[in-house]
N, C-alpha and C positions, 0 to 999 in steps of 0.2 A: 877594801874593794877587791884586793887581789883574791881574798877567799871566795867572794861571790863569783869572780870569773872562773876560778877553779871549779867551783860547784856547778856552774853552768856547763862547762866543758865535760864534766863527768856525766851530767844528765844527758847531754847530747850524745855521748857515747853509748848510753843505754838504749837508745831508741833508733829505729830505722826511719823515723819521720825525716822530712826534708828540713824542717825548721823547728826550733824550740823557743816558746814564749815562756820566760821564767818570772814569777811574781817577785818583786823586790819592793816591799811596802805598797805604796799606792800606784805602782806602775808594773807593767810586764815588759821586761827588758830582753832584747836580742843582742848577742855579742858575736864578735869575730866575723867570719864569713856571713853568718846569718844576718848580722846587723846590715852589712852592705846590701844583701839581697833584698831584705825588707825595705830598707831606705829607698832603694831604686823602684820597687813595685809600689810602695805606699806614699812616696814623696815625703819621707821623714828626714829629720836632721841627724846626722851622725856625729857623735862626740868620741873622744878617745879616752880610754881608761887604762891604767898601768897595772901589770901583774908580773912579778918576778923580773922586772927590768924590761918587759915587753909591753908595747902599746896594743890594745885591743879596741876596734871600733865597737861602739854601743849605740843602740837606737831603742826607743821605747814608746809605749802608748799607755794612757791612763787605764787603770783597772776597769773603770766603767765604759770604756770605749773598745775593749778588746774584741767583743763579738763582731762589730762590723768590719774591723781590720782583718780578723781571721777569715771571715766570710769572703772578703775580697781575695785573699791569698789562696784559699781553697778553690775558689772559682777559676783561678788561674792555674790550677793543677798541682798546687803544693799540698803536702801532708804536714799538718802543724800539730806538734806535741805541746800541751799546755802543762806547765809545772806550777802548781799552787803552793802558796806559802802557808804553813801552819805553825802554831806555837808548841814548844817543847820546854821541859824544865830548864834546858840549857840555852834557850833563846829561840830563834827561828830555824825551821827546816823546810826543805822544799822536796817535792816529789812529783813525778809525772802522773797526772790524774786522768788525763784523756788525750786521745789523738783524734783530730778532726781531719777527715779525708774528703775528696770530692764525692765519694759514694755514701758518706755518713754525715753530711752537713745537714743540721736540723733547721737552721735559721735561713730559710729561703722563701722568696716571695714569688718565684716562678710557679705558675699554676701547673705546668707539665710535671709528669712523674719524674722522679729522680732515682734512677736505679743503680745499685751495685750488682755486678754480674760476676758469676764464677762459671768457668768452663772446664770440664773434665773429659779427657779422651779415654774411653775404655777399649776393650778388645774389639768390639764390634758396634759401638755406639758412642755418642756424645752425650754427656749429662750437662744440663745448664740450670742455674738458679738465678732468678732476678728478684732482688730485694729492695724495697723502698722504705727507708727508716722513717720517712716523714709521714707515711700513711699506714705503715704496718703490712703492706702487701708482700706476699711471699710466693712467687710463682716458680714451679719446678717442672721440667719436661725432659724428655730423652728423644734424640733424633738419630737417624741412621748414619748420616755421612757429614762430612765437613761442610758442604755447601749448605745443607739444612741448618747446621749450627751457625754459620755466618749470617744466614737469612734471619734467624731469631735474634741474634745479637744486634743486627742492624735495626730490626723491627722495635726492639726495646730501647735502643739508643742509650746505653748506660753512661754514667758519668765516670765510673771506675770499673776496671775489669781485672779480675783475679784468675790467672791461668793455673791450672793443675800442674803438678811437677813435671809431667811428661810433655807439657806444651811450652816449656820455657826455652825455646830455641827457635830454629827456622820453622818448626811445625806451627808455631803460634803467629808467624809473620802475616798470614792472610787476615787474621783478626785485627792486627795493628793497622793493616792497609785499609780496612773497612770502617774503622771507628776512630773518633777523636778522643775516646775515653782515656783517662790516665791508667796506665798499666801498673799494677802493684803485685809483687811477689809475696806470697804469704807462707807461713810455716808448712813445709810439706807433710808433716804428721797430721795436720788438720784435715787432709784429703783422705787419710787412711780409712778404708771402708768400714772397719769395725768402730773406730772412734766417731766417724761421721753418723752412723746408724744410731749409736748410743746417744750422741748429742741431740738428734732429732726427736728421739723417744723421750728424752728429758723435757725438751721444749713443748712438744705437741701431744705427748701421751703415748702410752704403750701400743695402742692399737691404731694410731693415726696412719702410719705407713701402710699397714695391711688393709685397713678399710678403704683407703684411697687408691689402692692398686699399685703402689710403688714398692718394687722389689727391694729388700734390704741389701745393702752393700753394692747397689747398682751405681753406675756413673752419676745418675741423677741425685741419689742419696749422697754420694761423695761431694758433689757440687753444693748441695743444699747445707750439708753439715759444715763444710768449709766456710760458707757464707756466714752462718751463725757464729762460728768460732771467731771470724774476723771481726764481726761487729762487737762481739763481747770484748775482744782484745783492744778495741779502741777506748774502752773505759767509759763510754758515754751512757751506759745503763739503758740502752734502747732495746735490747733483745726482748724484754718482757712485752714490747708492743706487738711482737709477732704472735698472734693468738690463733691464726688460721693458716694452714698449709694449703696452697692452691695448685695442685698438679693440673696440668693440661696437656692435651695432645696437639702437637703442631698440625696434624692432619684434620683437626676439627675446623681449622681455618683455611681460607683460601691462600695458597702459596703465593707470596709476593717477595721475590728475591730482592736483594739490595739494589740491583740494577733497575728492576721495574719500579720500586718505590722512588728512586731517584728520577727516572725517566718520566714518570707520570706526575711528578712534582706534587706529591700528596700533602706534605707538610712544609715543604720548602721548595723554592725554585731551583733551577740548575745553577743559578748564581748564588744560592745559599740564603736568599731572602724569604721571610715569611710571607710578605705581600705578594700576591699573585699565585700563591699555592691554592690547591683545592680546599684545604682546611680553612684558610683565612677567608675564602670566598663564601663558604656555606655555614661558617660559625656565627650564630646568633645567640649563643648561650649567654646567660647572665650570671653564672656561677663558676667558680674556678673548678669545681668538681665536674660540672656539666661539660665544660670545655675540654678537660682532661679525658673524659669518657668518649667524647665525639672524636678526638684525636686518635684514641685507641681503636675505635670502630673502623676508622679509615685505614689504620695500619694493620688491622687484623680482621678483615671481612670474614663472614661466617659461611659454612656450608649447611648449617642446621636450618632446614626448611621451617620447622616449627617455631624456632626463635625468630627467623626473619618475618614470618607471617605475623607474629605478635608485634614486632616493631613497626611493620607497615601499618597494622590496624591502629596502633597508638598514633602514628603520625597522621593517618587519614582522619582520625577523630579530631585531632587538633586543627587540621585544615578546615573542618566544617564548623568549628566553634570558635570563631575569631575573638569574641568578647571574653569568653572564659579563658582562652589561651593568653590574651593580653593581661588579664587579671592575674593569672597564675605567674606569668613571667614578672610582673610587678611585684608580687609577693616574694618570688625567689630572688629578686634583685638584692634583698637585704640579707640574704643567707650568706654566712661565711663557710670556710672550707672545713667541714666537720671531720673529714679524714685526717687532715693536717692537725687540727685541734686535738683529735683523739691521739695522735702520735705524740704531740707535746705533753699532754696529760699523762700518758703512759711513761713517758721519759722523765717525768718529774720536773719539767722546766715550765709548765704552765703557770700563770700567775692568776690573780683574782679576776682580772679583766678577761682572761681566756675563758674561765668558768662562766662568767656573766655572758660571754658571747656564745658559749655552748647552749645555755638556757634559751637565749633569744633565737638562735638558729634552730633549735629543736622545736620551738613554737611555730616555726614556719610550716612544719610538717602537718599539724592538725589544721592549719589554715588552708593548705593546699588540699588536704583530704576533703574539707568541707566544701570547697569550690567544686571539686570533681564530683563528690557525691550529689551535688545540687544540680548538676548538668546531666540531662537524660542520655546524651550520647557518650560523654566521657565516663559516666558512671558504669556503663555496659562495656567499656573498652579496656584493653590491657593497661591503660594508665592507672586505672583504680587498682588493678592487681599489683602493679609495681609499688604503689604506695602502701599496700597492705602487708608487704614483706616484713617491715619492722613491727614489733608488738606495740600497738597503739597505746595500750594502758601503761606499759612500761615507759613509753615516751612521755606521757602526761605525768606520771609520777616523778620522773627526773626533772621535768620542767618545774613542777611545783617545788620540789626540793631545792633547786637552785634559786628560784625566785624568792623563797622564804629565807634563804641564807645570805645571799650576797646583796650589798647595797647597790643602788642604782649607778653610782659613779664610784667604783672602788679605787683605791690608790694603786700606783704602779708597783710599789714594793709590797711584799707579803710579810715583812718582819716588824712593821711599826704599827700594826693595828689599823682600825677604820674599815675593815673588810665586812663585818657581819652586822645584820640587822638585829635590833632588839627582839627578843623572844626566841632567838635561835638556840640560845644555851643559857640555862639559869645562872650558872657560875659567872659567865660573862656579864650577864645582866646586872648581877650584884656588884661586880667591879665597876661597871659603867656607872652605876647609881652612886657609889662611893666617890668615884672620880669626879663625877659632875658636882657633888657637893663640895669637894675640896676646890675645884676650879671656880665654882660659883662664889665661894667665900673670897677667893682671891680677886675675882672679877669685880665684886661689889665693894672691895676694900677702899678703893679710892673715894667712892661716894660717902662711905661711912666716915672716913678720916677727914674729908673736907667738912662734913657737917659737924663732927666732933671738935676739930681743931680750928675751924674757921679759916683754913688755908685754901687760897683760890687756886694757885698753880701747883696742884698735886695730882699725880697720876701713877698708875702701876704699869709695869712692863716686864719683859722677859728676853734674855738673850743667852747665847751659850757660854759667855764669860762670867756674867754676873748672876745668872739664874733669875728668879723672880726678885723684884726690887720695887721700892717706892721712890719716885722722883719728885723733888720739890724745887721750885724756882729760887735762885740765890736771894731774891729780895724778901723771901718769907722763911728762910732757913732758921731764923731765930725763934720761930714759933714751934718748931718740932719738939716733941716731948722727949724725955730722957730715954725711953725704950727704943728710940730710933738710933741704930748704929750706922755710921756712915761707912760706905764701901767704896765710893768713887766720887771725886769731884770733877765736874765738867765746867765749861766756860760760863754757862748761864744757869747751872743747876747742880744739885748734889743728889746722889743716890744712897738709899738707906735700906736696911732690912731690920726685922724684928723677930723676936723668938717665935711669936705666933705665925708670922709669914713663913719663917723657915720650916716650922712644923707642918704647915699646910703644903709647903713646896715639897718637903720630903714625902708627904702622903701622896701628893699628885704624882711625883716621879715614880714612887713605888707602884702605884696603881697603873701608871702608864706601862711600866715595865711588865707587870703582871698581865695587863691587857694584851700587850704585844706578844708575850710568850704564849698566853692561852690562845690567842687568835691564830698564831702560827701553828700551834698544835691542831686547832680545830680545822684550819685550812688544809693541813697536810692530810688529816682524816677525810675531809670532804673530797679532796683531789683524788685520794685513794679510792673512795667509793665510786667516783665517776670513772676512774681508771678501770675499775672492775666491770664498768659498763661500756668498755671501749668498743666491743663488738656491736652493741646497740647504736652507738654514735656512727660507726662506719655503715651499719645497715641503713640508718636514716639518710646519711650522706650519700650513699649509693642510690637510694630511692629518689632522692631529690635531684641527683645528677642525671638519672635516666629520664625523669619527667622534663628536666631542662633540655636535654639532648633531643627528645621527641618534639618539643615545642620549637626548638631551633630548626630542626629539619622541616617542620610544617610551615614555619615562618618563611623559609627560603622557598619552599615549593609554591606557596601562595603568591609571593612577590614575583616569581620568575616563570609562572605558568608551567610547573613540572607536573608529571602525572605519576600515578601508582603503576609500577610494572607488574605484569602477570609473571609469577614465578612458575616455570614449567619444567618438565623432565629434561628436555634437551633442546638445542637450537637457540639461536639469537635472531629475533626479528624486531627491528627498531624502525619506526616511522617518524620522519622528520626529526631525527636526533640532532642535538646541538652540543658543542663543547661547553661544560658548565662554568669554566673560567673565561674563555674567550668571548662568550656571549655577553659578558658584563661590560665589555670595553668597546665593542664594535657591532655593527649591524651584521647579523649572522645569517648565512644561507644554510638552512637545515638540509640534511640528507638522510636517506634510508640506509640501512645496513641489514643484510640477511645472510647468516651463516648456518647452514644446516644441510644435511643430505648431500645433494649434488652441487651445493654451493659452499662447501665448508672451507675451501681454500681459494681465496680471491687474490689475484694479482692486480695491484692498483698502479696504473701508470698515469702520466700527466705531466704538464710542465712544472718546472721549478717554481715555487711560491704560489702554486695554484690551490694548496690546501690539503695535500695528500697526508702530510704528518698530522695535521689537525683532525682529519677524518679518522685516522687510525687511533689517535689518542682519545678522541671523544667516544669511540666505540668501547674501548677498554674502561674508560671512566664510568660510562653508563652502566656497564656490567658490574663494575666494583660497587658503585652507589646502590644498585639493586641488592647487592649482598652485604650491605650494612643495614638494610632495612629502610633505605631512603626512597623517596620519589626520584624520578629522573627527568632530565631535560629532553622531552620528546612529546609527540602528540599520542604515541601509543608504543608500548614495548612489551615484548614477550621474552623473558630471559630464562634460558635453561642454566641452572646453577653449574658453575665451573669449579674445578678443584685447584686451579692455579691461573694466574695471569702472568705471562712472560713477555718481555719486550726486549728488542735489540734496536737501539736508536744510535745515531751518530755518536761515536766514541771519541774520547780525549786520550792523548798520550798520558801514560803513567810511568814516565821515564825513570822516576826515583825508584820504582820497583822493577826496572828493566823491561817494561812492557810498552811496545809501540802501540800506535793507534790500531794497526791491523791485528796485532796480537791480542789487544783487549777485545776487538770485534770478534775474532775467532773463539776466544774463551767464552764470550757471552753467547755465541751461537752454540758452542759445544754444551754449555749448560742447558740451554733450551732443548736441544735435541736428546739430551740424556734425561731430562727432568719432566718434560711435558707429557701429558697423556691424551687419550681421546676425549677426556672431559675438560681439557684446558683450552685457554684462549691464548693465542700467540700473535704478537704484534711484531713484524719485522719491517723496519724502515731502512731499506738499503742493506744488502749483504754483498760483500766482496769488493766494494769500492775502494778499499785500502790497498789494493795490489794491482798488478798488471791486468789489462782488460780481459784477456782470455782466461787467465787464472780466476778472476773475479766472476765471470759469466759461468765458468765450470762449477765453482763452489756454490753459486746461487742456484744453478740448475739442479745439481745433485741434492742440495739441502731441501729444495722444493719437492723433489720426488720422494725423499725420505720422510718429510712431513706428511705428504699425501699417502704414501703406501704403508709406512711403519707406524708413525706417531698418530696420524689421523686426527690431529687437533684442529679446532676451528682456528683459521689463520687468515690474517690480513697481511699481505706482503707488498709494500710499496717498492717499486724498482724503476731504475732508468734503463736497465737492460731490456730493451724491447724484444730481444731474442727469446726471453723467457715466455712471451705471450703465446708462443707455439705449443707450450705445454698444455694449454686448454683444449687442444685438438686431439690429445691422446691420454690424458688423465681425467677420469670420469668426474671427479669432484672439483676440478679447477675451473674457474671462470675468470674472464677478464673484465675489469671495470676501469673507468678513467675519470679523472677530474677534468672537466671540459674547459677549453679555451677557444676564443674566436679571434681570427686575425683579419683585419680589414685595412687596406691601404698602409700596410706596415705597422699598424698599431695592434697590439695584442691585448685582449680583455680576458682576465681570469673570471670565469663564471662561478667558480666554487661549487659546481654541481657535479655529483657523481653519476655517471652514466655507464651503461653496458658497453662492452667492447674495449679494445685496446686504444691508447693514444698514439698518434702518428709522429708527434715531435715533442721535444722537451723545452724549446724556446729558452735555451740557456743564455744565448747572446742578448736576448731581450732583457733577461733578468739582470745581466751584468750591466746593461745600459741604465735600468732602473736603480741599481745600486750605486751609480755614479762613477763607474769605470770611465776613464777619459775617452772622449769621442774618437781619437785616433786608434786606440786599442780596439774599441767596438767595431769601427769600420774595417780595420785590418782582419779582425776575426770573421766578419761576414764575408770578406773576400776569400779568405782561406777556406771557409766552410763551403762556399760555391765551387772552389777548385776541387776540394775533396769529393764533393758530390758528383762533379763532372768526371774525375778519374775513376770513381766507383762505377759510373755508367759505362765508361770505356772498358773497364775490366769485365763487366757483365756481358759486354758484346764480344768478348774474345779478341779484341784488337780492331774491330770494325764490323760493319753490317748490323743486322738486327740483334737484339739482346739474346744472350744465351741464358735461359731461365733454369737455374740449378736449385731444386727444392728438396727439402728433407722430409721424406715420407716416413713418419714415425711408425705408422702401421706396418710398413714393409721393412722398417729398419735399415733403410738405405737412402742415398741421394739419388734423385732422378733428374737427369739432364736432358733438356729439350732444346734443339737447335733450329732456329729458323734463320737462313742466310739470305741476304740481299742477292738478286740475280746477277749483280755486277761483281759479287764477292767470290773469290776463288776458294774460300774456306779458311779455316784457322791456320796459323803457323804451326809448325811441328811441336813447339813447347806447349802451346795452348791445347793442341790435340791430345798430347800426352796427359795433361791435367784432366781433360774431359774424360779420357779412358780410365784414368784412375778413379775419378768420381763414379763413373758407371760401375766399376768393379768393386766399390767400397761396400763392406758388409757391417752395418752399424751394430747388428746384434751381438758382435763379438767385441765391440769397442766401448770404452767408457766416454763420457762427455768430454773429459779432459783430452783424451787421445783424439777425438773428432776435431776439437777446436785447434789442437796443435797441428793436425794435418791441414786444416783450412788455412792456418797462418802460413804454413810452408808453401801452399799453393799461391797464396797472394804474393809472397816474396818472389817466387818463380815467374809469375806473370808480370810482376813489376819490373824485374830485371829484363824481361823479354820485350818491353815496350821500345 
């Protein structure tokens, strides 16, 4: 055993994997620290083995059970090296044959894509590659800056992330902060431009990079080449499954940064749950591929008007043909994941049941084609075009080949025969015929011997110890003939063999072995033939997934009374819009939204809990749904395509990264102000609330002006800073709207209705009462609020008499003070008069909003001290 421990430690030193599983006979063993880690993660028993006077912990799993255990370890972030045992002239030897990592795990039941990502920073761009070994997808792109790179990584949500050599330090920290992916360092040489270019040309052909517009030795090529090298280095033999390089441009899609995807809860809620997300709400797909595609559509909305028109037309056709839609979904319900099956076949891990499943799933395609072709509406829609992408004759040929080859219920193993039908291979048929003769002779032996010998209790059998045998009850053993040789005595019977039986047994065993060997060869050949058609399988899988996604969107539209939006050049006009998720759980009050021309920046005020945030989010989600080709929750919608959706919603502290709530808020605002364009949609749900009031108002004021004057994006800005509503008086495209509430006899009713104009109150104390804040606190808050209002009124009067109205005339760029004194008032005191004079002399044209608010704060302090 000491030699085995030494061998294990040597193998562990050869790899940078976290754990090593080494085969020792019928078990895979883990030793030393690996054993303790695995025992804790997998709840295994630890034993002790000695080596050179030291004890080493040991834990193991049976060879047949390695896959599920490795899967669990990898899903928890470990990289597991597998050392297989093989025979040599001197005995057993072991070597690492593969390394299983989070980004290269083949055995997964999760329908979502499983990406390995590489990120390379070049002189003026970032290169990114996203590889899914389970489906053979290979996406490559290049973006200009760090924020765009972060957005793409967040969008693809990789399981494992490989940084280029230049990113393995603080520069890579933002990626660590934005993803839960396992970070793995790979050989720096694999990222070298020349080597990466050569590797891609080997994989995809000499002209692949040139024809697809990827510059040789660019950061994108470096990322793609390193990804291929890493997959090869795992030893899984999966690189051959990558047959198609898929470059894409990030600007082909709507920009959805990581913050926006999180804030809009596209695939998971802010709490990290799938339930309650937009995807979970609208997903009525019946296939794994369809669900995966719909999720990708949500995460990567399109700007391509032609593609969106096609999707909308397909969805609309399905909304009109309910019976055909139901029939197609019922047919699709039996389809397996062809993309994943194609991956397993290309990797050489598919068994006969997988090939049988391929044939059965391929047969779904002509069935769906027939249904679509037979429906007059669907036949003229893009649904038919989507199904026509695969070569239908090639599909039928492969279906026929697999149906003629594989039996209806093939065995789990591919090495023991029983896979192929008669007629598939002449040599196999001959072996089967000879085998059946031998087995038939053995099967009929008992009846023949009973008749010949007159022995009643005689039967034949077979087991691993005795092989084929004749068993006779003890009461009749005296009647057995001389040619019977006893091989075992049991309590009530004896077992015998004969020369003839042994000869037929040898014949049967020889034929079984020949059959198993031949069927394994035939199976490998057949699997290779199917692997060569991997592109066809993926093409069919993609076609079925698209039809499934179209039908899913149509199903949701019909059930929830959604409408097809008009896609227009610019502007957003939504009538009676609703939040697609919230409407599922509560009676929803619809609202209009109009963002265009002189209404492109709307300041939304209103009470807490009145629905401001819901209104903002539903507008963003309606625009997003329109740009995946979906119908939308409204009675009418005209959507001008946007190039990005940006949101800033209440932030959480990220103290682990040294960022407070306000810092996160400001960084999100900064990203929006730098990234948004006139064709973007911006959603701001409070800005500046994380700092002092005057600082916050100043930032919100300046940001609003910048969005209006410089960015010119379509913007919804919800705020409790009522001071900002004055901007509508001097910025041409700013308007005020509010979410209405009514107060009667001290009771506040939230109407959830968006109306023109600014709100007058926020009803914060009422919300505190609704939230269950103790009554003494609520009562005291009301008392303090009334006192503050009274003090404010006194200040406005300048210490007494009628109010002094001091207004900010933006047009003149100055404060204008008007004084109306009571006849009994002798006038303001000297300090108040001094403040009034300063107000009159103030020139706002030469001051920033921050300076103005700072001066106002100073006046308030002086007037307060003067009371």
